[in-house]
PDB file of N, CA, C and O in Angstrom:
ATOM      1  N   UNK A   1    -185.566  95.324-133.488  1.00  0.00           N
ATOM      2  CA  UNK A   1    -186.544  94.781-132.587  1.00  0.00           C
ATOM      3  C   UNK A   1    -187.765  94.344-133.409  1.00  0.00           C
ATOM      4  O   UNK A   1    -188.277  95.110-134.226  1.00  0.00           O
ATOM      5  N   UNK A   2    -188.215  93.130-133.188  1.00  0.00           N
ATOM      6  CA  UNK A   2    -189.365  92.662-133.955  1.00  0.00           C
ATOM      7  C   UNK A   2    -190.676  93.152-133.322  1.00  0.00           C
ATOM      8  O   UNK A   2    -190.676  93.734-132.237  1.00  0.00           O
ATOM      9  N   UNK A   3    -191.780  92.908-134.015  1.00  0.00           N
ATOM     10  CA  UNK A   3    -193.070  93.430-133.555  1.00  0.00           C
ATOM     11  C   UNK A   3    -193.483  92.853-132.203  1.00  0.00           C
ATOM     12  O   UNK A   3    -194.027  93.578-131.370  1.00  0.00           O
ATOM     13  N   UNK A   4    -193.242  91.586-131.972  1.00  0.00           N
ATOM     14  CA  UNK A   4    -193.601  90.967-130.688  1.00  0.00           C
ATOM     15  C   UNK A   4    -192.866  91.657-129.542  1.00  0.00           C
ATOM     16  O   UNK A   4    -193.449  91.878-128.480  1.00  0.00           O
ATOM     17  N   UNK A   5    -191.613  91.993-129.741  1.00  0.00           N
ATOM     18  CA  UNK A   5    -190.847  92.691-128.709  1.00  0.00           C
ATOM     19  C   UNK A   5    -191.387  94.108-128.509  1.00  0.00           C
ATOM     20  O   UNK A   5    -191.478  94.579-127.375  1.00  0.00           O
ATOM     21  N   UNK A   6    -191.741  94.781-129.584  1.00  0.00           N
ATOM     22  CA  UNK A   6    -192.301  96.126-129.485  1.00  0.00           C
ATOM     23  C   UNK A   6    -193.614  96.113-128.704  1.00  0.00           C
ATOM     24  O   UNK A   6    -193.863  96.996-127.883  1.00  0.00           O
ATOM     25  N   UNK A   7    -194.447  95.112-128.964  1.00  0.00           N
ATOM     26  CA  UNK A   7    -195.718  94.992-128.244  1.00  0.00           C
ATOM     27  C   UNK A   7    -195.461  94.770-126.764  1.00  0.00           C
ATOM     28  O   UNK A   7    -196.086  95.411-125.919  1.00  0.00           O
ATOM     29  N   UNK A   8    -194.548  93.870-126.449  1.00  0.00           N
ATOM     30  CA  UNK A   8    -194.208  93.590-125.055  1.00  0.00           C
ATOM     31  C   UNK A   8    -193.716  94.845-124.345  1.00  0.00           C
ATOM     32  O   UNK A   8    -194.142  95.128-123.225  1.00  0.00           O
ATOM     33  N   UNK A   9    -192.834  95.590-124.977  1.00  0.00           N
ATOM     34  CA  UNK A   9    -192.325  96.816-124.366  1.00  0.00           C
ATOM     35  C   UNK A   9    -193.439  97.831-124.155  1.00  0.00           C
ATOM     36  O   UNK A   9    -193.456  98.519-123.135  1.00  0.00           O
ATOM     37  N   UNK A  10    -194.369  97.936-125.098  1.00  0.00           N
ATOM     38  CA  UNK A  10    -195.486  98.854-124.926  1.00  0.00           C
ATOM     39  C   UNK A  10    -196.365  98.404-123.760  1.00  0.00           C
ATOM     40  O   UNK A  10    -196.781  99.228-122.946  1.00  0.00           O
ATOM     41  N   UNK A  11    -196.645  97.127-123.676  1.00  0.00           N
ATOM     42  CA  UNK A  11    -197.463  96.620-122.582  1.00  0.00           C
ATOM     43  C   UNK A  11    -196.819  96.932-121.234  1.00  0.00           C
ATOM     44  O   UNK A  11    -197.505  97.330-120.293  1.00  0.00           O
ATOM     45  N   UNK A  12    -195.527  96.757-121.143  1.00  0.00           N
ATOM     46  CA  UNK A  12    -194.810  97.033-119.896  1.00  0.00           C
ATOM     47  C   UNK A  12    -194.840  98.525-119.575  1.00  0.00           C
ATOM     48  O   UNK A  12    -195.067  98.905-118.426  1.00  0.00           O
ATOM     49  N   UNK A  13    -194.614  99.372-120.575  1.00  0.00           N
ATOM     50  CA  UNK A  13    -194.641 100.823-120.337  1.00  0.00           C
ATOM     51  C   UNK A  13    -196.008 101.270-119.834  1.00  0.00           C
ATOM     52  O   UNK A  13    -196.097 102.067-118.900  1.00  0.00           O
ATOM     53  N   UNK A  14    -197.073 100.760-120.449  1.00  0.00           N
ATOM     54  CA  UNK A  14    -198.420 101.168-120.052  1.00  0.00           C
ATOM     55  C   UNK A  14    -198.756 100.603-118.675  1.00  0.00           C
ATOM     56  O   UNK A  14    -199.412 101.277-117.881  1.00  0.00           O
ATOM     57  N   UNK A  15    -198.329  99.405-118.383  1.00  0.00           N
ATOM     58  CA  UNK A  15    -198.522  98.826-117.050  1.00  0.00           C
ATOM     59  C   UNK A  15    -197.842  99.696-115.992  1.00  0.00           C
ATOM     60  O   UNK A  15    -198.425  99.975-114.944  1.00  0.00           O
ATOM     61  N   UNK A  16    -196.627 100.119-116.267  1.00  0.00           N
ATOM     62  CA  UNK A  16    -195.902 100.981-115.324  1.00  0.00           C
ATOM     63  C   UNK A  16    -196.600 102.334-115.165  1.00  0.00           C
ATOM     64  O   UNK A  16    -196.652 102.879-114.062  1.00  0.00           O
ATOM     65  N   UNK A  17    -197.130 102.871-116.248  1.00  0.00           N
ATOM     66  CA  UNK A  17    -197.869 104.134-116.165  1.00  0.00           C
ATOM     67  C   UNK A  17    -199.096 103.979-115.271  1.00  0.00           C
ATOM     68  O   UNK A  17    -199.396 104.850-114.455  1.00  0.00           O
ATOM     69  N   UNK A  18    -199.794 102.868-115.434  1.00  0.00           N
ATOM     70  CA  UNK A  18    -200.979 102.594-114.616  1.00  0.00           C
ATOM     71  C   UNK A  18    -200.605 102.566-113.136  1.00  0.00           C
ATOM     72  O   UNK A  18    -201.267 103.182-112.300  1.00  0.00           O
ATOM     73  N   UNK A  19    -199.544 101.848-112.835  1.00  0.00           N
ATOM     74  CA  UNK A  19    -199.098 101.739-111.448  1.00  0.00           C
ATOM     75  C   UNK A  19    -198.732 103.111-110.890  1.00  0.00           C
ATOM     76  O   UNK A  19    -199.115 103.454-109.771  1.00  0.00           O
ATOM     77  N   UNK A  20    -198.001 103.880-111.659  1.00  0.00           N
ATOM     78  CA  UNK A  20    -197.551 105.194-111.193  1.00  0.00           C
ATOM     79  C   UNK A  20    -198.713 106.173-111.012  1.00  0.00           C
ATOM     80  O   UNK A  20    -198.816 106.834-109.979  1.00  0.00           O
ATOM     81  N   UNK A  21    -199.578 106.262-112.010  1.00  0.00           N
ATOM     82  CA  UNK A  21    -200.643 107.258-111.971  1.00  0.00           C
ATOM     83  C   UNK A  21    -201.711 106.951-110.932  1.00  0.00           C
ATOM     84  O   UNK A  21    -202.384 107.862-110.452  1.00  0.00           O
ATOM     85  N   UNK A  22    -201.874 105.682-110.579  1.00  0.00           N
ATOM     86  CA  UNK A  22    -202.890 105.304-109.595  1.00  0.00           C
ATOM     87  C   UNK A  22    -202.291 104.836-108.280  1.00  0.00           C
ATOM     88  O   UNK A  22    -202.988 104.259-107.446  1.00  0.00           O
ATOM     89  N   UNK A  23    -201.000 105.082-108.093  1.00  0.00           N
ATOM     90  CA  UNK A  23    -200.288 104.713-106.870  1.00  0.00           C
ATOM     91  C   UNK A  23    -200.516 103.247-106.506  1.00  0.00           C
ATOM     92  O   UNK A  23    -200.856 102.917-105.370  1.00  0.00           O
ATOM     93  N   UNK A  24    -200.323 102.388-107.488  1.00  0.00           N
ATOM     94  CA  UNK A  24    -200.474 100.949-107.301  1.00  0.00           C
ATOM     95  C   UNK A  24    -199.104 100.288-107.377  1.00  0.00           C
ATOM     96  O   UNK A  24    -198.171 100.823-107.976  1.00  0.00           O
ATOM     97  N   UNK A  25    -199.002  99.124-106.766  1.00  0.00           N
ATOM     98  CA  UNK A  25    -197.791  98.333-106.992  1.00  0.00           C
ATOM     99  C   UNK A  25    -197.886  97.750-108.399  1.00  0.00           C
ATOM    100  O   UNK A  25    -198.963  97.709-108.994  1.00  0.00           O
ATOM    101  N   UNK A  26    -196.760  97.306-108.917  1.00  0.00           N
ATOM    102  CA  UNK A  26    -196.782  96.668-110.234  1.00  0.00           C
ATOM    103  C   UNK A  26    -197.656  95.415-110.205  1.00  0.00           C
ATOM    104  O   UNK A  26    -198.326  95.093-111.186  1.00  0.00           O
ATOM    105  N   UNK A  27    -197.642  94.719-109.086  1.00  0.00           N
ATOM    106  CA  UNK A  27    -198.469  93.519-108.956  1.00  0.00           C
ATOM    107  C   UNK A  27    -199.954  93.881-109.021  1.00  0.00           C
ATOM    108  O   UNK A  27    -200.727  93.207-109.703  1.00  0.00           O
ATOM    109  N   UNK A  28    -200.352  94.941-108.316  1.00  0.00           N
ATOM    110  CA  UNK A  28    -201.758  95.362-108.340  1.00  0.00           C
ATOM    111  C   UNK A  28    -202.182  95.783-109.746  1.00  0.00           C
ATOM    112  O   UNK A  28    -203.265  95.425-110.211  1.00  0.00           O
ATOM    113  N   UNK A  29    -201.326  96.541-110.413  1.00  0.00           N
ATOM    114  CA  UNK A  29    -201.636  96.971-111.780  1.00  0.00           C
ATOM    115  C   UNK A  29    -201.730  95.762-112.706  1.00  0.00           C
ATOM    116  O   UNK A  29    -202.613  95.703-113.563  1.00  0.00           O
ATOM    117  N   UNK A  30    -200.832  94.807-112.539  1.00  0.00           N
ATOM    118  CA  UNK A  30    -200.856  93.598-113.368  1.00  0.00           C
ATOM    119  C   UNK A  30    -202.123  92.789-113.125  1.00  0.00           C
ATOM    120  O   UNK A  30    -202.673  92.198-114.055  1.00  0.00           O
ATOM    121  N   UNK A  31    -202.584  92.760-111.889  1.00  0.00           N
ATOM    122  CA  UNK A  31    -203.820  92.044-111.583  1.00  0.00           C
ATOM    123  C   UNK A  31    -205.012  92.698-112.285  1.00  0.00           C
ATOM    124  O   UNK A  31    -205.882  92.002-112.808  1.00  0.00           O
ATOM    125  N   UNK A  32    -205.055  94.021-112.299  1.00  0.00           N
ATOM    126  CA  UNK A  32    -206.125  94.730-113.003  1.00  0.00           C
ATOM    127  C   UNK A  32    -206.033  94.441-114.498  1.00  0.00           C
ATOM    128  O   UNK A  32    -207.040  94.153-115.144  1.00  0.00           O
ATOM    129  N   UNK A  33    -204.824  94.519-115.042  1.00  0.00           N
ATOM    130  CA  UNK A  33    -204.641  94.239-116.464  1.00  0.00           C
ATOM    131  C   UNK A  33    -205.077  92.813-116.789  1.00  0.00           C
ATOM    132  O   UNK A  33    -205.671  92.568-117.839  1.00  0.00           O
ATOM    133  N   UNK A  34    -204.786  91.880-115.896  1.00  0.00           N
ATOM    134  CA  UNK A  34    -205.198  90.499-116.122  1.00  0.00           C
ATOM    135  C   UNK A  34    -206.698  90.313-116.033  1.00  0.00           C
ATOM    136  O   UNK A  34    -207.304  89.629-116.859  1.00  0.00           O
ATOM    137  N   UNK A  35    -207.295  90.931-115.019  1.00  0.00           N
ATOM    138  CA  UNK A  35    -208.741  90.799-114.805  1.00  0.00           C
ATOM    139  C   UNK A  35    -209.540  91.330-115.994  1.00  0.00           C
ATOM    140  O   UNK A  35    -210.573  90.768-116.357  1.00  0.00           O
ATOM    141  N   UNK A  36    -209.059  92.405-116.591  1.00  0.00           N
ATOM    142  CA  UNK A  36    -209.796  93.051-117.680  1.00  0.00           C
ATOM    143  C   UNK A  36    -209.183  92.816-119.064  1.00  0.00           C
ATOM    144  O   UNK A  36    -209.559  93.479-120.030  1.00  0.00           O
ATOM    145  N   UNK A  37    -208.248  91.880-119.160  1.00  0.00           N
ATOM    146  CA  UNK A  37    -207.643  91.511-120.450  1.00  0.00           C
ATOM    147  C   UNK A  37    -207.043  92.699-121.203  1.00  0.00           C
ATOM    148  O   UNK A  37    -207.242  92.852-122.408  1.00  0.00           O
ATOM    149  N   UNK A  38    -206.317  93.526-120.480  1.00  0.00           N
ATOM    150  CA  UNK A  38    -205.722  94.718-121.080  1.00  0.00           C
ATOM    151  C   UNK A  38    -204.553  94.368-122.004  1.00  0.00           C
ATOM    152  O   UNK A  38    -204.380  95.006-123.042  1.00  0.00           O
ATOM    153  N   UNK A  39    -203.761  93.377-121.645  1.00  0.00           N
ATOM    154  CA  UNK A  39    -202.612  93.047-122.493  1.00  0.00           C
ATOM    155  C   UNK A  39    -203.054  92.600-123.884  1.00  0.00           C
ATOM    156  O   UNK A  39    -202.459  93.043-124.867  1.00  0.00           O
ATOM    157  N   UNK A  40    -204.074  91.739-124.015  1.00  0.00           N
ATOM    158  CA  UNK A  40    -204.558  91.431-125.369  1.00  0.00           C
ATOM    159  C   UNK A  40    -205.127  92.660-126.086  1.00  0.00           C
ATOM    160  O   UNK A  40    -204.988  92.791-127.302  1.00  0.00           O
ATOM    161  N   UNK A  41    -205.768  93.558-125.329  1.00  0.00           N
ATOM    162  CA  UNK A  41    -206.295  94.798-125.917  1.00  0.00           C
ATOM    163  C   UNK A  41    -205.165  95.616-126.539  1.00  0.00           C
ATOM    164  O   UNK A  41    -205.301  96.131-127.649  1.00  0.00           O
ATOM    165  N   UNK A  42    -204.054  95.731-125.818  1.00  0.00           N
ATOM    166  CA  UNK A  42    -202.906  96.473-126.341  1.00  0.00           C
ATOM    167  C   UNK A  42    -202.326  95.757-127.563  1.00  0.00           C
ATOM    168  O   UNK A  42    -202.000  96.396-128.564  1.00  0.00           O
ATOM    169  N   UNK A  43    -202.199  94.433-127.478  1.00  0.00           N
ATOM    170  CA  UNK A  43    -201.656  93.669-128.607  1.00  0.00           C
ATOM    171  C   UNK A  43    -202.530  93.842-129.851  1.00  0.00           C
ATOM    172  O   UNK A  43    -202.024  94.060-130.952  1.00  0.00           O
ATOM    173  N   UNK A  44    -203.853  93.742-129.661  1.00  0.00           N
ATOM    174  CA  UNK A  44    -204.768  93.863-130.801  1.00  0.00           C
ATOM    175  C   UNK A  44    -204.777  95.275-131.384  1.00  0.00           C
ATOM    176  O   UNK A  44    -204.984  95.442-132.586  1.00  0.00           O
ATOM    177  N   UNK A  45    -204.558  96.284-130.556  1.00  0.00           N
ATOM    178  CA  UNK A  45    -204.561  97.660-131.039  1.00  0.00           C
ATOM    179  C   UNK A  45    -203.208  98.191-131.446  1.00  0.00           C
ATOM    180  O   UNK A  45    -203.082  99.358-131.816  1.00  0.00           O
ATOM    181  N   UNK A  46    -202.193  97.346-131.384  1.00  0.00           N
ATOM    182  CA  UNK A  46    -200.827  97.804-131.630  1.00  0.00           C
ATOM    183  C   UNK A  46    -200.664  98.468-132.987  1.00  0.00           C
ATOM    184  O   UNK A  46    -199.868  99.396-133.129  1.00  0.00           O
ATOM    185  N   UNK A  47    -201.401  98.009-133.977  1.00  0.00           N
ATOM    186  CA  UNK A  47    -201.292  98.598-135.312  1.00  0.00           C
ATOM    187  C   UNK A  47    -201.514 100.101-135.306  1.00  0.00           C
ATOM    188  O   UNK A  47    -200.861 100.833-136.050  1.00  0.00           O
ATOM    189  N   UNK A  48    -202.427 100.557-134.477  1.00  0.00           N
ATOM    190  CA  UNK A  48    -202.695 101.988-134.328  1.00  0.00           C
ATOM    191  C   UNK A  48    -201.864 102.579-133.195  1.00  0.00           C
ATOM    192  O   UNK A  48    -201.310 103.670-133.328  1.00  0.00           O
ATOM    193  N   UNK A  49    -201.779 101.859-132.087  1.00  0.00           N
ATOM    194  CA  UNK A  49    -201.094 102.384-130.908  1.00  0.00           C
ATOM    195  C   UNK A  49    -199.627 102.717-131.153  1.00  0.00           C
ATOM    196  O   UNK A  49    -199.099 103.645-130.540  1.00  0.00           O
ATOM    197  N   UNK A  50    -198.959 101.979-132.038  1.00  0.00           N
ATOM    198  CA  UNK A  50    -197.521 102.193-132.195  1.00  0.00           C
ATOM    199  C   UNK A  50    -197.195 103.549-132.819  1.00  0.00           C
ATOM    200  O   UNK A  50    -196.043 103.981-132.782  1.00  0.00           O
ATOM    201  N   UNK A  51    -198.186 104.219-133.387  1.00  0.00           N
ATOM    202  CA  UNK A  51    -197.932 105.552-133.945  1.00  0.00           C
ATOM    203  C   UNK A  51    -198.367 106.663-132.988  1.00  0.00           C
ATOM    204  O   UNK A  51    -198.205 107.848-133.281  1.00  0.00           O
ATOM    205  N   UNK A  52    -198.924 106.262-131.834  1.00  0.00           N
ATOM    206  CA  UNK A  52    -199.333 107.229-130.822  1.00  0.00           C
ATOM    207  C   UNK A  52    -198.310 107.233-129.690  1.00  0.00           C
ATOM    208  O   UNK A  52    -197.542 106.283-129.539  1.00  0.00           O
ATOM    209  N   UNK A  53    -198.302 108.268-128.922  1.00  0.00           N
ATOM    210  CA  UNK A  53    -197.442 108.314-127.748  1.00  0.00           C
ATOM    211  C   UNK A  53    -198.033 107.488-126.623  1.00  0.00           C
ATOM    212  O   UNK A  53    -199.206 107.116-126.665  1.00  0.00           O
ATOM    213  N   UNK A  54    -197.222 107.204-125.622  1.00  0.00           N
ATOM    214  CA  UNK A  54    -197.690 106.401-124.490  1.00  0.00           C
ATOM    215  C   UNK A  54    -198.868 107.041-123.770  1.00  0.00           C
ATOM    216  O   UNK A  54    -199.761 106.335-123.302  1.00  0.00           O
ATOM    217  N   UNK A  55    -198.884 108.372-123.672  1.00  0.00           N
ATOM    218  CA  UNK A  55    -200.006 109.036-122.988  1.00  0.00           C
ATOM    219  C   UNK A  55    -201.318 108.768-123.717  1.00  0.00           C
ATOM    220  O   UNK A  55    -202.344 108.531-123.079  1.00  0.00           O
ATOM    221  N   UNK A  56    -201.294 108.804-125.036  1.00  0.00           N
ATOM    222  CA  UNK A  56    -202.507 108.533-125.813  1.00  0.00           C
ATOM    223  C   UNK A  56    -202.931 107.075-125.655  1.00  0.00           C
ATOM    224  O   UNK A  56    -204.121 106.786-125.529  1.00  0.00           O
ATOM    225  N   UNK A  57    -201.980 106.170-125.661  1.00  0.00           N
ATOM    226  CA  UNK A  57    -202.302 104.753-125.476  1.00  0.00           C
ATOM    227  C   UNK A  57    -202.875 104.542-124.080  1.00  0.00           C
ATOM    228  O   UNK A  57    -203.841 103.798-123.912  1.00  0.00           O
ATOM    229  N   UNK A  58    -202.291 105.190-123.085  1.00  0.00           N
ATOM    230  CA  UNK A  58    -202.790 105.064-121.717  1.00  0.00           C
ATOM    231  C   UNK A  58    -204.232 105.562-121.621  1.00  0.00           C
ATOM    232  O   UNK A  58    -205.051 104.957-120.929  1.00  0.00           O
ATOM    233  N   UNK A  59    -204.545 106.649-122.303  1.00  0.00           N
ATOM    234  CA  UNK A  59    -205.925 107.158-122.304  1.00  0.00           C
ATOM    235  C   UNK A  59    -206.873 106.146-122.942  1.00  0.00           C
ATOM    236  O   UNK A  59    -208.002 105.978-122.481  1.00  0.00           O
ATOM    237  N   UNK A  60    -206.424 105.476-123.995  1.00  0.00           N
ATOM    238  CA  UNK A  60    -207.233 104.424-124.625  1.00  0.00           C
ATOM    239  C   UNK A  60    -207.455 103.260-123.657  1.00  0.00           C
ATOM    240  O   UNK A  60    -208.552 102.706-123.584  1.00  0.00           O
ATOM    241  N   UNK A  61    -206.420 102.901-122.925  1.00  0.00           N
ATOM    242  CA  UNK A  61    -206.525 101.809-121.949  1.00  0.00           C
ATOM    243  C   UNK A  61    -207.488 102.214-120.838  1.00  0.00           C
ATOM    244  O   UNK A  61    -208.307 101.402-120.410  1.00  0.00           O
ATOM    245  N   UNK A  62    -207.403 103.452-120.367  1.00  0.00           N
ATOM    246  CA  UNK A  62    -208.341 103.918-119.333  1.00  0.00           C
ATOM    247  C   UNK A  62    -209.779 103.847-119.833  1.00  0.00           C
ATOM    248  O   UNK A  62    -210.663 103.386-119.110  1.00  0.00           O
ATOM    249  N   UNK A  63    -210.019 104.291-121.041  1.00  0.00           N
ATOM    250  CA  UNK A  63    -211.370 104.246-121.613  1.00  0.00           C
ATOM    251  C   UNK A  63    -211.843 102.795-121.735  1.00  0.00           C
ATOM    252  O   UNK A  63    -213.004 102.491-121.462  1.00  0.00           O
ATOM    253  N   UNK A  64    -210.943 101.910-122.143  1.00  0.00           N
ATOM    254  CA  UNK A  64    -211.274 100.493-122.250  1.00  0.00           C
ATOM    255  C   UNK A  64    -211.652  99.936-120.869  1.00  0.00           C
ATOM    256  O   UNK A  64    -212.653  99.234-120.726  1.00  0.00           O
ATOM    257  N   UNK A  65    -210.840 100.259-119.864  1.00  0.00           N
ATOM    258  CA  UNK A  65    -211.120  99.765-118.512  1.00  0.00           C
ATOM    259  C   UNK A  65    -212.469 100.285-118.020  1.00  0.00           C
ATOM    260  O   UNK A  65    -213.251  99.530-117.441  1.00  0.00           O
ATOM    261  N   UNK A  66    -212.740 101.544-118.242  1.00  0.00           N
ATOM    262  CA  UNK A  66    -214.029 102.106-117.829  1.00  0.00           C
ATOM    263  C   UNK A  66    -215.178 101.416-118.529  1.00  0.00           C
ATOM    264  O   UNK A  66    -216.211 101.155-117.912  1.00  0.00           O
ATOM    265  N   UNK A  67    -215.016 101.112-119.816  1.00  0.00           N
ATOM    266  CA  UNK A  67    -216.077 100.422-120.565  1.00  0.00           C
ATOM    267  C   UNK A  67    -216.330  99.013-120.030  1.00  0.00           C
ATOM    268  O   UNK A  67    -217.416  98.463-120.213  1.00  0.00           O
ATOM    269  N   UNK A  68    -215.333  98.435-119.373  1.00  0.00           N
ATOM    270  CA  UNK A  68    -215.461  97.100-118.783  1.00  0.00           C
ATOM    271  C   UNK A  68    -215.920  97.152-117.340  1.00  0.00           C
ATOM    272  O   UNK A  68    -216.080  96.111-116.703  1.00  0.00           O
ATOM    273  N   UNK A  69    -216.138  98.374-116.804  1.00  0.00           N
ATOM    274  CA  UNK A  69    -216.632  98.511-115.441  1.00  0.00           C
ATOM    275  C   UNK A  69    -215.569  98.663-114.372  1.00  0.00           C
ATOM    276  O   UNK A  69    -215.875  98.614-113.181  1.00  0.00           O
ATOM    277  N   UNK A  70    -214.330  98.846-114.778  1.00  0.00           N
ATOM    278  CA  UNK A  70    -213.260  99.052-113.794  1.00  0.00           C
ATOM    279  C   UNK A  70    -213.369 100.437-113.193  1.00  0.00           C
ATOM    280  O   UNK A  70    -213.754 101.387-113.876  1.00  0.00           O
ATOM    281  N   UNK A  71    -213.036 100.555-111.934  1.00  0.00           N
ATOM    282  CA  UNK A  71    -213.075 101.838-111.237  1.00  0.00           C
ATOM    283  C   UNK A  71    -211.733 102.541-111.409  1.00  0.00           C
ATOM    284  O   UNK A  71    -210.850 102.437-110.558  1.00  0.00           O
ATOM    285  N   UNK A  72    -211.593 103.258-112.526  1.00  0.00           N
ATOM    286  CA  UNK A  72    -210.348 104.015-112.768  1.00  0.00           C
ATOM    287  C   UNK A  72    -210.665 105.489-112.921  1.00  0.00           C
ATOM    288  O   UNK A  72    -209.760 106.296-113.130  1.00  0.00           O
TER     289      UNK A  72
END
């Protein structure tokens, strides 16, 4: 699997975690990710994120969303 595929899979896993943990539909979670540019954030941080577990990456995404003013 190349790096682009790994990034995509990570983005999808974190999106699904967001939906599950906040009782959102995948569409609602995707809208939040789009509004706050979370997918580029994950892509840009992949160099570090790929050595962390999904829970740690999700915590980073939550902190990022909070820093952008999202109500999470």
